[in-house]
Structure formats: structure tokens, C-alpha cells
C-alpha positions in Angstrom: 16.7 30.5 -53.5 15.6 26.8 -53.3 17.1 26.4 -49.8 15.5 29.7 -48.7 12.1 28.6 -50.0 12.6 25.2 -48.3 13.4 26.9 -45.0 10.3 29.0 -44.9 7.6 26.8 -46.7 5.6 25.1 -43.9 5.7 21.7 -45.5 9.4 21.9 -46.1 12.0 22.6 -43.4 9.6 23.5 -40.6 7.7 20.3 -41.0 10.9 18.2 -41.0 12.2 20.1 -38.0 9.0 19.4 -36.1 9.1 15.7 -37.0 12.7 15.6 -35.8 11.9 17.2 -32.5 8.9 14.9 -31.9 10.9 11.8 -32.6 13.7 13.0 -30.3 11.0 13.7 -27.6 9.7 10.2 -27.9 13.2 8.6 -27.8 15.5 11.0 -26.0 19.2 10.6 -26.2 19.4 11.0 -22.4 16.2 10.3 -20.5 15.3 13.0 -17.9 14.4 11.8 -14.4 10.8 12.3 -13.6 10.1 14.6 -10.6 8.6 12.6 -7.8 6.3 15.3 -6.3 3.3 15.0 -8.7 0.3 12.8 -9.3 -2.5 12.6 -11.9 -6.1 12.1 -11.0 -8.3 11.4 -14.1 -12.0 11.2 -14.7 -11.5 8.0 -16.8 -13.8 5.3 -18.0 -13.8 3.6 -14.7 -14.9 6.8 -13.0 -17.8 7.3 -15.5 -18.8 3.7 -14.9 -18.8 4.0 -11.1 -20.8 7.2 -10.9 -23.2 5.9 -13.5 -23.9 2.7 -11.5 -23.9 4.1 -8.0 -25.2 7.7 -8.5 -27.0 7.5 -11.8 -24.7 10.4 -13.1 -23.6 10.9 -16.6 -21.1 13.2 -18.2 -21.0 16.2 -17.9 -21.1 15.8 -14.1 -22.8 18.3 -11.7 -20.4 20.9 -10.3 -20.9 19.4 -6.9 -18.9 16.4 -8.2 -15.9 18.6 -8.9 -16.3 20.3 -5.5 -16.3 16.8 -3.8 -13.1 15.9 -5.8 -11.4 19.1 -4.6 -12.5 18.6 -1.0 -11.4 15.0 -0.9 -7.9 15.9 -2.3 -7.6 18.7 0.2 -8.3 16.3 3.1 -6.0 13.7 1.5 -3.1 16.2 2.0 -2.4 17.3 -1.7 0.1 20.1 -1.7 -1.6 21.7 -4.7 -4.7 20.8 -6.7 -4.5 21.8 -10.4 -7.9 21.5 -12.0 -7.6 21.4 -15.8 -11.2 22.3 -16.3 -12.9 25.5 -17.6 -16.2 26.7 -16.1 -17.2 29.5 -18.4 -21.0 29.0 -18.3 -23.4 29.0 -15.5 -24.9 25.7 -14.4 -28.6 25.1 -14.9 -28.8 24.8 -11.1 -27.4 27.9 -9.4 -26.7 25.9 -6.3 -24.1 23.9 -8.2 -22.2 27.0 -9.0 -22.4 28.1 -5.4 -21.0 24.8 -4.1 -18.0 24.7 -6.4 -17.3 28.4 -6.0 -17.2 28.1 -2.2 -15.2 24.8 -2.0 -12.7 25.8 -4.6 -12.1 29.2 -3.0 -11.9 27.7 0.5 -9.0 25.4 -0.5 -6.2 28.0 -1.0 -3.9 25.7 -3.0 -6.6 24.8 -5.6 -6.2 26.5 -9.0 -8.8 26.3 -11.8 -8.6 26.6 -15.5 -9.2 30.0 -17.2 -8.6 31.7 -20.5 -6.8 34.9 -21.2 -10.1 36.7 -21.2 -12.3 34.8 -18.8 -12.3 33.7 -15.1 -14.5 30.8 -14.0 -18.1 32.1 -14.2 -18.8 31.6 -10.5 -15.7 33.6 -9.5 -16.8 36.9 -10.9 -15.6 40.2 -9.7 -18.1 40.7 -7.0 -17.4 37.2 -5.6 -13.6 37.9 -5.6 -14.1 41.2 -3.9 -16.4 39.8 -1.2 -13.9 37.1 -0.4 -10.7 38.9 -1.2 -8.5 37.1 1.3 -8.9 33.9 -0.7 -7.7 35.6 -3.9 -4.5 37.2 -2.7 -2.5 34.8 -4.9 -3.4 33.7 -8.4 -6.1 31.1 -8.3 -6.5 30.5 -12.1 -4.2 29.5 -14.9 -4.6 29.9 -18.7 -5.6 26.6 -20.4 -5.8 28.0 -24.0 -4.4 25.5 -26.5 -1.9 27.3 -28.7 -0.4 24.6 -31.0 2.0 24.9 -34.0 0.5 25.0 -37.4 0.4 21.2 -37.6 -1.9 21.1 -34.6 0.7 19.8 -32.1 1.6 21.6 -28.9 5.4 21.8 -28.3 5.9 25.2 -26.6 4.6 26.5 -23.4 4.3 30.1 -22.3 4.6 30.4 -18.5 3.1 33.8 -17.8 -0.4 33.4 -16.5 -0.4 29.6 -17.2 -2.0 26.8 -15.3 1.4 25.3 -14.6 2.7 28.6 -13.1 -0.4 28.9 -10.9 0.6 25.7 -9.2 3.5 27.5 -7.4 3.2 29.6 -4.3 5.7 32.1 -5.8 5.3 33.0 -9.5 8.1 31.3 -11.5 10.6 33.6 -13.2 11.0 31.3 -16.3 9.5 32.5 -19.6 9.0 28.9 -20.9 10.0 27.5 -24.3 10.1 24.1 -25.9 8.9 21.4 -23.4 11.1 18.6 -22.3 8.8 15.6 -22.2 9.0 12.5 -20.0 6.6 10.4 -22.1 3.0 9.8 -22.7 0.5 8.7 -20.1 1.4 5.0 -20.3 5.1 5.8 -20.2 4.6 8.0 -17.1 2.8 5.2 -15.4 5.7 2.9 -16.2 8.1 5.4 -14.7 6.2 5.5 -11.4 4.1 8.6 -11.7 0.8 7.9 -9.8 -2.2 7.9 -12.2 -5.4 7.5 -10.2 -9.1 7.3 -11.1 -11.1 10.2 -9.8 -13.7 7.9 -8.4 -11.3 7.0 -5.6 -11.8 10.6 -4.3 -15.3 11.6 -5.6 -17.2 9.0 -3.6 -15.7 9.9 -0.2 -15.8 13.5 -1.3 -19.6 13.4 -1.9 -20.0 12.2 1.7 -17.8 15.0 2.9 -19.8 17.5 0.9 -23.0 16.4 2.5 -21.5 17.1 6.0 -20.3 20.5 4.9 -23.7 21.4 3.6 -25.2 20.8 7.1 -22.6 23.1 8.6 -22.4 25.7 5.9 -25.6 25.9 4.0 -24.6 29.2 2.3 -21.3 27.7 1.0 -19.4 30.8 1.9 -15.6 30.2 1.5 -15.0 31.3 5.1 -17.4 28.8 6.5 -16.4 26.0 4.1 -12.7 26.6 5.0 -13.4 26.4 8.7 -15.6 23.3 8.3 -13.0 21.6 6.1 -10.2 22.3 8.6 -12.3 20.6 11.3 -12.7 17.4 9.2 -10.2 14.6 9.9 -7.6 13.9 7.2 -8.5 11.2 4.7 -6.6 7.9 5.0 -6.3 5.0 2.7 -4.1 4.0 -0.2 -5.3 6.7 -2.6 -4.8 9.4 0.1 -1.3 8.2 0.9 -0.3 8.4 -2.8 -1.3 12.1 -3.3 -0.2 13.4 0.1 2.3 16.1 -0.3 2.1 16.1 -4.1 1.0 18.5 -6.7 -2.1 16.8 -8.1 -3.2 17.5 -11.7 -6.9 16.7 -12.3 -8.5 16.3 -15.7 -10.8 14.1 -17.8 -9.5 11.3 -19.9 -12.6 9.3 -20.8 -14.0 9.0 -24.3 -16.6 11.7 -24.8 -15.0 14.2 -22.4 -13.1 15.9 -25.3 -9.9 16.7 -23.6 -7.5 14.8 -25.9 -4.7 16.9 -27.5 -2.0 16.3 -30.1 1.3 16.2 -28.3 4.8 15.2 -29.5 4.8 12.1 -27.3 1.6 10.6 -28.7 -1.0 11.1 -31.4 -3.7 12.0 -28.8 -3.0 12.4 -25.1 -4.8 14.1 -22.2 -4.3 17.8 -22.4 -3.4 17.6 -18.7 0.0 16.2 -19.7 0.8 19.6 -21.3 0.5 21.5 -18.0 2.0 18.7 -15.9 5.0 18.6 -18.2 5.4 22.4 -18.0 5.2 22.2 -14.2 8.0 19.6 -14.1 10.1 21.7 -16.5 9.6 24.6 -14.0 10.5 22.4 -11.0 13.8 21.3 -12.6 14.4 24.5 -14.6 14.9 22.4 -17.8 12.9 23.9 -20.6 14.6 23.5 -24.0 16.1 26.6 -25.4 15.3 27.0 -29.1 18.1 28.4 -31.2 16.6 30.9 -33.7 15.8 29.4 -37.1 17.7 32.3 -38.7 20.9 30.6 -37.4 19.9 27.4 -39.3 19.5 29.5 -42.5 22.9 31.1 -41.9 24.5 27.7 -41.3 22.9 26.5 -44.6 24.7 29.2 -46.5 28.0 28.3 -44.8 27.7 24.6 -45.5 26.7 25.2 -49.2 29.7 27.4 -49.7 32.0 24.7 -48.1 30.7 22.0 -50.4 31.2 24.2 -53.4 34.7 25.0 -52.2 35.5 21.3 -51.9 34.1 20.7 -55.4 36.3 23.5 -56.8 39.4 22.3 -55.0 38.9 18.6 -55.7 37.0 18.0 -58.9 34.7 15.1 -59.0 32.2 13.8 -56.4 34.3 11.9 -53.8 35.6 14.8 -51.7 32.4 17.0 -51.9 30.3 13.9 -51.1 32.4 13.0 -48.0 32.2 16.7 -46.9 28.4 17.0 -47.4 27.5 13.6 -45.9 30.1 14.1 -43.1 28.4 17.3 -42.2 24.9 15.7 -42.1 26.2 12.7 -40.1 27.6 15.1 -37.5 24.6 17.5 -37.6 21.7 15.1 -37.1 23.1 13.3 -34.0 24.3 16.6 -32.7 20.9 18.2 -32.9 19.4 15.0 -31.4 21.7 15.0 -28.5 21.4 18.8 -28.0 17.7 18.4 -27.2 18.6 16.2 -24.2 21.2 18.8 -23.1 18.7 21.7 -23.3 18.9 23.3 -26.7 17.3 22.6 -30.1 19.0 23.5 -33.4 16.6 23.0 -36.3 18.6 20.7 -38.6 16.4 20.3 -41.7 17.6 23.3 -43.7 21.3 22.9 -43.2 21.1 19.2 -44.0 19.0 19.9 -47.1 21.5 22.6 -48.1 24.4 20.1 -47.9 22.5 17.5 -49.9 21.0 19.9 -52.5 24.4 21.5 -53.1 26.0 18.1 -53.5 23.3 17.2 -56.0 24.1 20.4 -57.9 27.8 19.4 -57.9 26.9 15.9 -59.1 24.7 17.3 -61.9 27.5 19.7 -63.0 29.9 16.8 -62.9 27.5 14.6 -64.8 27.0 17.1 -67.6 30.8 17.8 -67.7 31.4 14.1 -68.1 28.7 13.9 -70.8 30.3 16.7 -72.6 33.7 14.9 -72.5 32.1 11.7 -73.8 30.4 13.6 -76.5 33.7 15.1 -77.5 35.2 11.7 -77.8 32.1 10.4 -79.6 32.2 13.2 -82.1 35.9 12.6 -82.7 35.7 8.9 -83.4 32.2 9.1 -85.1 33.8 11.1 -87.9 35.6 8.1 -89.2 34.0 5.3 -91.3 35.3 1.8 -91.4 37.4 1.1 -94.5 35.4 -2.0 -95.4 32.2 0.0 -95.5 33.9 2.5 -97.8 34.9 -0.3 -100.1 31.4 -1.6 -100.1 30.0 1.8 -101.1 32.5 2.1 -103.9 31.5 -1.3 -105.3 27.7 -0.6 -104.9 26.7 3.1 -104.7 23.1 2.0 -104.1 24.1 1.1 -100.6 24.3 4.8 -99.9 20.5 5.0 -100.1 18.6 4.5 -96.9 17.5 0.9 -96.4 19.0 -2.5 -95.4 18.9 -6.3 -95.4 18.6 -9.1 -92.9 21.9 -10.9 -92.1 23.2 -13.3 -89.5 26.1 -11.9 -87.4 27.4 -11.5 -83.9 27.2 -8.1 -82.2 29.9 -6.9 -79.7 29.3 -4.3 -77.0 32.0 -3.2 -74.6 32.1 -0.5 -71.9 35.1 0.6 -69.9 34.6 0.2 -66.1 36.2 2.9 -64.1 35.8 5.7 -66.7 34.0 8.0 -64.2 36.7 7.6 -61.6 39.3 8.2 -64.3 37.6 11.3 -65.6 37.4 12.7 -62.1 41.1 12.2 -61.4 42.7 13.2 -64.8 42.6 16.5 -66.8 40.6 16.2 -69.9 43.6 16.0 -72.3 45.3 13.3 -70.3 42.0 11.4 -69.9 41.5 11.5 -73.6 45.0 10.1 -74.1 44.1 7.1 -71.9 40.8 6.5 -73.7 42.4 6.8 -77.1 45.0 4.3 -76.1 42.3 1.9 -74.9 40.2 2.3 -78.0 43.2 2.0 -80.3 44.2 -1.4 -78.9 40.6 -2.6 -78.6 39.9 -1.6 -82.2 43.0 -3.3 -83.5 42.0 -6.4 -81.7 38.5 -6.3 -83.1 39.7 -5.6 -86.6 42.3 -8.4 -86.5 39.5 -10.8 -85.7 37.4 -9.6 -88.6 35.0 -7.2 -86.9 33.4 -4.1 -88.3 33.7 -1.3 -85.7 30.3 0.3 -85.9 30.8 3.2 -83.5 32.4 4.6 -80.4 30.1 5.9 -77.7 32.5 7.7 -75.4 34.6 4.9 -73.9 32.2 2.2 -75.2 32.6 0.3 -78.4 30.0 -1.3 -80.7 31.3 -3.8 -83.3 29.8 -6.4 -85.5 31.3 -9.7 -86.7 29.8 -10.9 -90.1 29.0 -7.5 -91.7 29.6 -6.0 -94.1 31.9 -8.9 -95.1 30.4 -12.3 -94.4 32.3 -14.3 -91.7 31.2 -17.9 -91.3 32.6 -18.3 -87.8 31.5 -14.9 -86.6 30.5 -16.1 -83.1 33.8 -17.8 -82.4 35.7 -14.8 -83.8 33.7 -12.4 -81.5 34.4 -14.5 -78.4 38.1 -14.8 -79.1 38.2 -11.0 -79.6 36.4 -10.5 -76.3 39.0 -12.7 -74.5 41.9 -10.8 -76.0 40.3 -7.4 -75.3 40.1 -8.5 -71.6 43.9 -9.1 -71.6 44.6 -5.8 -73.5 43.1 -3.6 -70.8 45.8 -4.9 -68.4 48.4 -3.1 -70.5 46.4 0.1 -70.4 46.2 -0.2 -66.6 50.0 -0.7 -66.4 50.7 2.4 -68.5 48.0 4.8 -67.3 45.7 3.4 -64.6 48.3 2.8 -61.9 49.6 6.4 -62.1 46.1 7.7 -61.6 45.2 5.3 -58.9 42.5 3.7 -61.0 42.1 0.1 -62.2 40.1 -0.1 -65.4 38.2 -3.1 -66.6 36.0 -3.9 -69.6 32.6 -5.4 -69.6 31.6 -7.2 -72.9 28.2 -8.4 -74.2 27.9 -10.7 -77.2 24.9 -12.0 -79.1 24.5 -13.8 -82.4 21.4 -13.9 -84.6 19.5 -12.3 -87.4 19.8 -8.5 -87.6 19.0 -5.6 -90.0 22.1 -4.2 -91.7 22.1 -1.1 -93.7 22.4 2.6 -94.1 20.1 4.6 -91.8 19.7 8.2 -91.0 18.6 11.3 -92.9 19.5 12.9 -96.2 22.0 15.0 -94.4 23.5 12.5 -92.1 23.7 8.7 -92.7 25.2 5.9 -90.7 26.0 2.3 -91.7 24.9 0.2 -88.7 22.8 -2.7 -87.5 19.5 -2.9 -85.7 17.1 -5.5 -84.2 16.5 -7.6 -81.1 19.9 -9.3 -81.5 21.6 -5.9 -81.1 19.4 -4.9 -78.2 20.1 -8.1 -76.3 23.8 -7.7 -76.8 23.6 -4.3 -75.3 21.6 -5.6 -72.3 24.1 -8.4 -71.8 27.0 -5.9 -71.6 25.2 -4.1 -68.7 24.1 -7.4 -67.1 27.7 -8.2 -66.3 27.3 -6.0 -63.2 24.6 -8.3 -61.9 26.8 -11.4 -62.2 30.2 -9.9 -61.4 31.4 -11.2 -64.8 33.4 -9.6 -67.6 31.9 -11.3 -70.6 28.3 -12.4 -71.2 27.1 -14.1 -74.4 23.6 -15.0 -75.6 22.3 -18.5 -76.2 22.9 -18.6 -80.0 26.5 -17.5 -79.5 27.1 -20.1 -76.8 25.6 -22.8 -79.1 27.9 -21.9 -82.0 31.1 -22.0 -80.0 30.5 -25.3 -78.2 33.6 -27.5 -78.6 35.8 -24.6 -79.4 35.5 -22.6 -76.2 34.5 -23.5 -72.6 31.4 -21.6 -71.4 29.5 -21.6 -68.2 25.7 -21.1 -68.1 24.8 -18.5 -65.5 21.0 -18.1 -65.7 17.9 -18.0 -67.8 17.7 -14.2 -67.9 14.8 -12.0 -68.7 16.1 -8.5 -69.4 14.1 -5.4 -69.1 11.7 -4.9 -72.0 11.6 -8.6 -72.9 9.1 -11.3 -72.1 11.1 -14.3 -73.2 13.9 -15.5 -71.0 17.3 -16.5 -72.6 20.1 -18.6 -71.2 23.2 -16.5 -70.8 26.8 -17.8 -70.5 30.2 -16.5 -69.7 33.2 -17.5 -71.7 36.2 -19.0 -69.9 38.6 -19.8 -72.7 39.8 -22.6 -74.9 39.7 -26.1 -73.2 43.5 -26.5 -73.2 44.0 -23.1 -71.5 42.0 -23.9 -68.4 43.8 -24.9 -65.2 42.8 -28.3 -63.7 41.1 -26.5 -60.8 39.0 -24.5 -63.2 38.1 -27.5 -65.3 36.9 -29.3 -62.1 35.0 -26.2 -61.1 33.2 -26.1 -64.4 32.3 -29.8 -64.3 30.8 -29.5 -60.8 29.1 -26.3 -61.6 27.5 -27.6 -64.8 26.2 -30.7 -62.9 24.7 -28.4 -60.3 23.2 -26.1 -62.9 21.6 -29.0 -64.8 20.2 -30.4 -61.6 18.8 -27.0 -60.6 17.1 -26.4 -63.9 15.6 -30.0 -63.7 14.3 -29.3 -60.1 16.6 -31.9 -58.6 17.5 -29.4 -55.8 19.2 -31.7 -53.3 21.5 -32.9 -56.1 22.1 -29.3 -57.1 23.1 -28.3 -53.6 25.8 -31.0 -53.4 27.2 -30.2 -56.8 27.4 -26.5 -56.2 29.0 -27.1 -52.8 31.7 -29.2 -54.7 32.1 -26.3 -57.2 32.7 -23.8 -54.4 35.6 -25.9 -53.1 37.4 -25.2 -56.4 36.4 -21.6 -56.7 35.1 -20.0 -53.5 33.3 -16.7 -53.6 31.7 -17.1 -57.0 28.5 -15.0 -56.9 26.4 -17.1 -59.2 27.5 -20.4 -57.6 26.6 -19.2 -54.2 23.3 -17.8 -55.3 22.2 -21.0 -57.0 23.3 -23.1 -54.1 21.3 -21.0 -51.7 18.2 -21.1 -53.9 18.6 -24.9 -54.3 18.9 -25.3 -50.6 15.8 -23.2 -50.1 13.8 -25.1 -52.7 14.9 -28.5 -51.4 13.2 -27.6 -48.1 10.2 -25.8 -49.7 9.8 -26.8 -53.4 8.6 -24.1 -55.7 5.2 -24.3 -57.4 4.7 -26.6 -60.4 4.8 -23.7 -62.9 8.2 -22.5 -61.5 10.8 -21.5 -64.1 14.4 -20.9 -63.3 14.3 -17.4 -64.6 16.2 -14.4 -63.3 14.5 -11.0 -64.0 16.9 -8.1 -64.6 15.1 -4.8 -64.2 17.9 -2.4 -65.0 19.3 -1.9 -68.5 
């Protein structure tokens, strides 16, 4: 239903299809050659200026001006004269109507604008009957503007149109979507003559004066004979239009003939008829495939995505199928316009994406359900040390707590989503159980209290409920061992599934609230406070640094001399105003290779120089560090920042703080 609504709602699929067509019209896949047999003559700003200065005329011009323009173009040798003007009201001076009626009728290849209901007012039924030989062919064409609902004209109906009237024989084509050659400026650049009407009006007025002497009644018969006796016009402008179909319209401000077209926000309405004429000349209107076909294609692609999702659980294969379809559809529809057909792509593309989102949502909730299953399973068990504490002091069962110093441990299994997509639920649970079993044993062996399991994630605390003086060191050693343990899980399970698991760990030491929290029906012995929150944020922040273990500043301070750490940044995590310096743990000093020790020494020198604003020194130190360990993300980032700041120092209040927006 959502796709059907999208297909029919005007601001949904139709709007996107129109925008797609307009962009393709402005930037065609295969530019179409512009027919050479046309020219544009415009009453532009320069024409208004010339007639104002030389004749004292202002817009709207007397109809004798239009008559002079037609007479001049006829004598210049124009093959057809297409006047995109409507004359539906009588002039204040009847003589003006008489002049234009006679001259326009006497030039048999001149056509004037009309509507479906109205002829030009001076070519009424009695006039046409009295001069019937001049109206044996169609002399007017419909200029009604019939845009799409967004106000843009994209289609052209040939029957009775101004473009069709420019042909000696009525065209057989029905019309359709227009194939555009560009806006007015682009047509000029492609060599289409665009001339100011003043080039013809001035000599045409002189010609009109001579005609008036010979044919004072302005009868078409007399005007035709008098015009035939006049010499052909010469000169540059006449040479340009000779033998061409000339489209005449107004383009100056205040003439109100600008229309919304796909090739420009506002362009002369004349371009519409001239473009339709070129499409008729080359027989290259764009055929529009019915939108019902797009709706049918949407149902097919949605079914295919669902079929892929059912056959290959997870997101990878359905995503490849959905995006592959869109990648083929959009360029295909784009190229199709240049080859003569338009398939509206919005609804099928939306169907592929929306169906994929549905598959993703279903996959997400299925994964959440699997995680909740694991969480419920392990959440049913309480650490033995906590049980012993409750036996010794039953008052601890009451809600409440105390402030203690401890180190909080958060870990999360990287690759869990890929694993859950590739393994059945039971087998996936076996893998996660094996990982949690080994990780829990590791934590317990180092004196931790395993607080909870959250799916594949583990939260533990070192220093509660039993006091642990060296809780920070114990937590870091447990983290290093947990990193090694996951290699065994990969060897036993990950390789068979084609997945490599890894574990991200965040550690933070400090004061936290320890106690029994919950309700009268459900209680949990846990820890809370900023120390806990930061540890959780540090676990997630490993993604930003491409690290496995991140520790907070208090943890780093407590283990100095026992373990080697590397400061990464002064980090401000989401929801916190104060920045903290985070480190990664590398191991015991004796366990480091010589290259790693040299790397740490060079890196620390660079980091200290960077923090102290000695940026040139920092650049050199980080460059040395990269020789020992190339490709390190943080080293490269700090070297680039130091290089930039050495050339353009930061402001005096600059602080070396990295802001982490995600949790």
C-alpha cells in the first residue's frame, strides 16, 4: 500500500519522475543534433530600446509593428513565419487591425497564435470568407499553455498546434514528451540564430509605408501583389533567416511570455513551439511508457527482494539485489530518454529500497530477539560473590548503595551481526556461549565481578563487591587476555562460518555507586555513575580510533610503570562537556618488540609536542613513528593536523580535543 500511495501521490513518485526527466533533459546522455533550418527573432530588450529611442514606441506595440516584422521577414526570404502572439482583442485604432490582418493574410506562410476557441480577432469569419484563397491551409496554431501540475510544460499535443501549422502538410505525429536541445543561451551556443526583432522592424516600417501608398485598403490581394513587387531584402540579418522557419516572440521583461520549461526555470514560451517543430522535423518525440508499467515493475522487484531475503537470510544478498536493480534502473531510464522512450523510475526504485528497509527492520528485530534470548538466559544467574555478600549482610537486599572506587569493564563482540546472519540460531548461540564462557573465566580469574551479559556484550567490575587494591591493573591484564582468547573462538567457529570475530573493550576507573537497584519484584546488584558511563562510551569509541582497548585517564595513571600505554586524544564524548585523555594499552614493557618500543617513544614525543603547540616538532616525531608502524590511524591524523597547524596556527584558545558525536 505504501508503494501504491507513493506512486499516485503528486509529491511522491510523480514529482521525482518529473525531476528525473528535467535533469535528463538538461544533461542528455546523448545530445541530439539541432536542426539547421530554424531561427528565432525576439522582441528583446534591445528592440524595446531602439523603438523607444527612434519611434517613441512603448510596449505593447501598435499592430503595424507586427505587420512590418512579418513583411520584412517575408522579403528576407523566410520559409515560414511562426508568430507566437495572440490577438484576441481589437486594437483601439481599427486601422491597426486592418494593417495586420492584410499583411499577415497576404504572406501565405505566416501563421499566428490562437487558442482552441478563438482566432485572431481581425481574422473573423467574414474576413476569412471574403479572402478564402488565403485560408485554404491552416493559418493559426494553438498556443494554450497546458503544463503538468508543477507548472512545467513537458508534453506537446500536435493536433492544431502552432508547431504543426508551420508545415505545408499537416504532420501525422500525435506528439508526446519533448526532446529538448537546451535553453535559449544553449541554443545560441549550438549555432541556432537568435536575432533581435529590431533588425527587421525598422526596414519593415519603411516597407509598410510604401505598401500603404499602393494599397490604402490593405486588402490581402493588393498587399500580396505589392509585396511581390518589392525587391528582396539583403543584409546580414536577411541572409541568416533566408530559407529558414522563423519563430517570432517576445523575450523582454514586461512582455510576460516567460514559461517554466524543463531546460530552465523561466524561458521564452517560443522555445516550446520551436522544440516541438524540431521534434516533428526529425520525428524524435519521446515515447512515454505508461506509469502503470512502473507500478507493475515495482511489484516484481519487491517480490524479488523478498525472495532473496527468504533464500539468503540476512541483509547482504537482498541489499546487493535491491541496490543492483536501482543501479541498473536509473542509468537505464536516463539513457532511454536519449534513445526515445521514458520509463518513470521513481516507484520501482522506491519499491526496491522500501522493501529492503522492511527486510532490514525484520532482520534487526530478529537479531534483537536473539540477543534478548541470550540476555535473558545469562541474566538469570547471579555472581557467587554477590550471593555470599547477601548471606553475610541481608540488608544489602534492600534497594540502595554506596560510593566505591573500582574499574568498570565493557566489551562488545565485533562481527556478531555477520555471524547471526550466517549461522542458525542454535549454532550462533553455541558460538556466543563459548566466547562468553572463556571471557567470563578470564574476568573472574583476574578478580572481576561479572555484572551482566547484554547479548554478546559483557559488563564487569573490578573492585566490587570484594575490594581489589590494584583493580585498574587487573582490569587491563584481563582485557589483554580477553583479546587473545577471541583468537581461539575464531579458530574453532569463526573460520567455518567465514567470519572473523574481534572484541572491543572500554575500561575506566573512578568513583561509582554500588548497590542493589530495581523494584520490589526485580532487583539487580550493579554499579552506576559517570565512571560507568564513560567506560561504556570508550568501548564504542574504539571504532573511531581503530583500536581494541581504550582506557580512561585514571586507569592509565594507575597502571603507569606496569603496562605501556599510548595516549590517543583528549576526547569529549557525546553528553559530556569535559574532555578526558584516553589511552590504548599495548602490554607489559618486556613484551613489546624493539620496533614497537621505538614507535611508542617517537609517538609520545610527537603527542607531547602536539599538545604543547610545538607543531613542527610534532610533525617530525610523528613521521619517525610512522616509519616503525605505518598505517596507524591516530598517528597519521595527528601528523596531518600538526602539519596544518604548523602552516596556519590555531587560535590562542585552541585545545587539542577530539569531539565524538556517536555513542
